[in-house]
C-alpha positions as CSV (number, residue, x, y, z in Angstrom):
1,X,-11.2,-5.7,30.5
2,X,-12.2,-9.0,28.9
3,X,-11.0,-10.8,25.8
4,X,-7.7,-12.2,27.0
5,X,-6.7,-15.3,25.0
6,X,-4.0,-17.8,26.1
7,X,-2.9,-20.5,23.7
8,X,-0.6,-23.1,25.3
9,X,1.4,-25.7,23.3
10,X,-1.4,-26.5,20.9
11,X,-1.0,-29.4,18.4
12,X,-3.5,-30.2,15.7
13,X,-3.5,-33.3,13.5
14,X,-5.7,-34.2,10.6
15,X,-6.3,-37.8,9.3
16,X,-4.4,-38.4,6.0
17,X,-6.6,-39.3,3.1
18,X,-4.1,-42.0,2.4
19,X,-4.6,-44.5,5.3
20,X,-1.1,-45.9,4.7
21,X,0.5,-42.5,5.6
22,X,0.9,-40.6,8.9
23,X,-1.6,-38.0,10.0
24,X,-1.0,-34.5,8.8
25,X,0.4,-32.2,11.6
26,X,-1.0,-28.7,11.1
27,X,-0.1,-27.0,14.4
28,X,3.1,-28.0,16.1
29,X,3.2,-26.8,19.7
30,X,1.7,-23.4,19.0
31,X,1.7,-20.9,21.9
32,X,0.6,-17.3,22.0
33,X,-0.8,-14.8,24.5
34,X,-3.3,-12.2,23.1
35,X,-3.9,-9.2,25.3
36,X,-7.5,-8.1,25.9
37,X,-8.6,-5.3,23.6
38,X,-5.8,-5.9,21.1
39,X,-5.9,-6.3,17.4
40,X,-3.8,-9.3,16.3
41,X,-3.3,-10.5,12.7
42,X,-2.1,-14.0,11.8
43,X,-0.2,-14.3,8.6
44,X,1.8,-17.1,7.0
45,X,2.1,-19.4,4.0
46,X,-1.1,-21.0,2.6
47,X,-2.0,-24.2,4.4
48,X,0.0,-23.4,7.5
49,X,-3.0,-23.6,9.9
50,X,-4.1,-20.0,10.3
51,X,-7.8,-20.7,9.8
52,X,-7.5,-24.0,11.8
53,X,-6.1,-22.0,14.8
54,X,-8.9,-19.5,14.5
55,X,-11.5,-22.2,14.4
56,X,-10.0,-23.8,17.5
57,X,-10.1,-20.4,19.3
58,X,-13.8,-20.1,18.2
59,X,-14.6,-23.6,19.5
60,X,-15.5,-24.8,16.0
61,X,-12.7,-27.3,16.1
62,X,-10.7,-29.1,18.8
63,X,-7.0,-29.2,19.4
64,X,-5.4,-32.6,19.3
65,X,-3.3,-31.6,22.3
66,X,-2.8,-28.4,24.3
67,X,-4.9,-25.8,26.1
68,X,-6.7,-22.6,25.1
69,X,-8.3,-20.1,27.6
70,X,-10.5,-17.1,27.2
71,X,-10.5,-14.9,30.3
72,X,-9.2,-17.8,32.3
73,X,-11.9,-20.2,31.1
74,X,-10.9,-23.2,29.0
75,X,-12.2,-23.1,25.5
76,X,-14.1,-26.3,24.8
77,X,-16.9,-25.3,22.5
78,X,-18.4,-22.3,20.6
79,X,-19.8,-19.5,22.8
80,X,-21.5,-16.1,22.5
81,X,-18.3,-14.5,23.9
82,X,-16.8,-15.1,20.4
83,X,-18.1,-13.7,17.1
84,X,-17.0,-15.1,13.8
85,X,-16.8,-13.4,10.4
86,X,-15.7,-15.5,7.4
87,X,-14.2,-14.7,4.0
88,X,-17.6,-15.1,2.4
89,X,-20.5,-13.4,4.0
90,X,-22.3,-16.7,4.7
91,X,-25.6,-15.0,4.9
92,X,-28.8,-17.0,4.6
93,X,-30.0,-16.2,1.1
94,X,-33.7,-16.7,2.1
95,X,-33.5,-14.1,5.0
96,X,-33.4,-10.3,4.8
97,X,-30.5,-8.3,6.2
98,X,-32.5,-7.7,9.4
99,X,-33.4,-11.3,9.9
100,X,-29.9,-12.5,9.1
101,X,-28.5,-10.2,11.8
102,X,-31.2,-11.3,14.3
103,X,-30.7,-15.0,13.6
104,X,-28.2,-15.6,16.4
105,X,-30.3,-13.7,19.0
106,X,-33.3,-15.8,18.1
107,X,-31.3,-19.0,18.3
108,X,-30.2,-18.0,21.8
109,X,-33.8,-17.0,22.7
110,X,-32.8,-13.5,23.7
111,X,-34.2,-11.6,20.6
112,X,-36.9,-9.8,22.6
113,X,-34.4,-8.4,25.1
114,X,-31.8,-7.5,22.4
115,X,-34.1,-6.5,19.5
116,X,-32.9,-2.9,19.7
117,X,-29.3,-4.1,19.1
118,X,-30.3,-5.3,15.6
119,X,-31.1,-1.7,14.4
120,X,-28.0,-0.4,16.3
121,X,-25.6,-2.7,14.4
122,X,-27.4,-2.1,11.1
123,X,-26.7,1.6,11.6
124,X,-23.2,0.9,12.8
125,X,-22.2,-0.9,9.6
126,X,-24.0,1.6,7.4
127,X,-26.9,-0.5,6.1
128,X,-29.8,1.8,7.0
129,X,-32.5,1.5,4.4
130,X,-31.4,-2.1,3.4
131,X,-33.0,-3.9,6.4
132,X,-35.6,-5.6,4.1
133,X,-33.2,-6.4,1.3
134,X,-32.0,-10.0,0.6
135,X,-28.3,-10.9,0.2
136,X,-28.5,-11.2,-3.6
137,X,-29.7,-7.6,-3.7
138,X,-26.5,-6.3,-2.0
139,X,-23.0,-5.6,-3.3
140,X,-20.1,-7.8,-1.9
141,X,-19.1,-5.0,0.5
142,X,-22.6,-4.6,1.8
143,X,-22.9,-8.4,2.3
144,X,-19.7,-8.3,4.3
145,X,-21.0,-5.4,6.4
146,X,-24.1,-7.5,7.2
147,X,-22.0,-10.4,8.1
148,X,-20.0,-8.2,10.5
149,X,-23.2,-6.9,12.1
150,X,-24.4,-10.5,12.6
151,X,-21.1,-11.4,14.3
152,X,-21.2,-8.3,16.5
153,X,-24.9,-8.2,17.6
154,X,-24.4,-10.6,20.4
155,X,-21.8,-8.3,22.0
156,X,-18.9,-10.8,21.9
157,X,-15.7,-9.9,23.8
158,X,-13.6,-11.4,20.9
159,X,-14.2,-11.1,17.2
160,X,-12.5,-13.7,15.0
161,X,-12.0,-12.6,11.4
162,X,-11.1,-15.3,8.8
163,X,-10.0,-13.2,5.7
164,X,-13.2,-11.3,5.9
165,X,-12.2,-8.9,3.1
166,X,-10.3,-11.2,0.8
167,X,-12.9,-11.4,-1.9
168,X,-13.5,-7.6,-2.2
169,X,-12.1,-5.1,-4.6
170,X,-9.2,-2.9,-3.4
171,X,-11.3,0.3,-2.7
172,X,-14.1,-1.5,-0.9
173,X,-11.5,-3.5,1.1
174,X,-9.7,-0.3,2.2
175,X,-13.0,1.3,3.3
176,X,-14.0,-1.7,5.3
177,X,-10.6,-1.9,6.9
178,X,-11.3,1.5,8.4
179,X,-14.8,0.6,9.4
180,X,-13.6,-2.5,11.2
181,X,-10.9,-0.4,13.0
182,X,-13.6,2.1,14.1
183,X,-15.8,-0.8,15.4
184,X,-12.8,-2.2,17.3
185,X,-12.1,1.2,18.9
186,X,-15.7,1.9,19.8
187,X,-16.4,-1.5,21.4
188,X,-12.9,-2.1,22.9
189,X,-13.0,-5.8,21.9
190,X,-10.2,-8.2,21.1
191,X,-9.9,-8.9,17.4
192,X,-7.9,-11.8,15.8
193,X,-7.7,-11.7,12.0
194,X,-6.3,-14.2,9.5
195,X,-5.0,-12.5,6.4
196,X,-2.6,-13.1,3.5
197,X,-2.2,-9.4,2.9
198,X,0.9,-8.0,4.6
199,X,-0.2,-4.4,4.1
200,X,-3.6,-5.1,5.6
201,X,-2.0,-6.7,8.7
202,X,0.3,-3.7,9.2
203,X,-2.5,-1.2,8.6
204,X,-5.0,-2.8,11.0
205,X,-3.0,-4.5,13.8
206,X,-1.3,-3.8,17.0
207,X,0.6,-7.1,16.5
208,X,1.4,-9.3,13.6
209,X,2.0,-13.0,14.3
210,X,4.0,-14.6,11.5
211,X,3.4,-18.4,11.3
212,X,5.8,-20.9,9.9
213,X,5.0,-23.4,7.1
214,X,3.2,-26.5,8.2
215,X,3.6,-28.0,10.8
216,X,3.2,-24.4,12.1
217,X,4.5,-22.6,15.1
218,X,5.2,-18.9,15.8
219,X,7.9,-17.7,13.5
220,X,7.9,-14.1,14.8
221,X,5.8,-11.6,16.7
222,X,6.0,-8.1,15.4
223,X,4.5,-5.2,17.4
224,X,3.3,-2.5,15.0
225,X,4.2,0.8,16.7
226,X,2.6,3.3,14.4
227,X,0.1,6.0,15.3
228,X,-3.5,5.8,13.9
229,X,-4.7,6.6,11.4
230,X,-1.9,5.0,9.5
231,X,-0.4,6.1,6.2
232,X,0.5,3.2,3.9
233,X,3.1,5.2,2.0
234,X,5.2,6.3,5.0
235,X,8.7,5.0,5.4
236,X,8.1,3.2,8.7
237,X,5.2,1.3,7.2
238,X,7.4,0.1,4.4
239,X,10.0,-1.0,6.9
240,X,7.5,-3.2,8.7
241,X,6.5,-4.6,5.4
242,X,10.0,-5.5,4.5
243,X,10.6,-7.0,7.9
244,X,7.5,-9.3,7.6
245,X,8.3,-10.3,4.1
246,X,11.9,-11.2,5.1
247,X,10.5,-13.5,7.9
248,X,8.3,-15.1,5.3
249,X,11.4,-15.4,3.0
250,X,9.5,-13.3,0.4
251,X,11.7,-10.2,0.6
252,X,13.6,-10.9,-2.5
253,X,17.1,-9.8,-3.3
254,X,18.4,-7.3,-5.8
255,X,21.4,-8.7,-7.6
256,X,24.2,-6.3,-8.7
257,X,24.6,-6.4,-12.4
258,X,27.9,-5.8,-14.1
259,X,27.7,-3.9,-17.3
260,X,30.4,-4.2,-20.0
261,X,30.7,-1.5,-22.7
């Protein structure tokens, strides 16, 4: 099985906008092993470096220090072995759904050989009949489906998801969560997702990695041992939720109140 990711002692610094001050340290010796075929969610405070880490895994950014490997090969640049789905659909507005999904195949000069895959993934994400539609003619959920199909059509071994459902309404979001899980099961790929939604992380993931505030490192790794499909209302689900919120120091505390009559 492919899709094993190793992150070893990764540091990432950004130049400070104020040249008189030190660089901003985003990742502080971050290490993590991700098993092939697993679904891992990264969660943590805003600005802690979740998306930065995802971009480094995707080869869209470089670590200041440290090593990253995919299936034993060092990650130095983007590659077709990694698909990327962003929070916004990032579809080209001047291209139809079909041409948006085919864009990466054409850029890699493999469209003729993989043309059938375009229709396959359009069907997989439920966009049959909308092949000739433009992004502005689609709902937000449909745009996100098209974005997922574009990320998947190249048959990556790893799919990187940067809050792909964050801009959607609650019902569309829940439906797409199930669709992403079905895609993950069917294709047996590794998925790494950034999310701010604790319930989403528990519902979708094998493992939730809680990141500390910047400069970020691994605060906790929580294995989600719940059968699928998962029920959000079950007691064990809520226990995981409380555990993650406590790690994030967001659990809250109920104070005892004394009443005087």
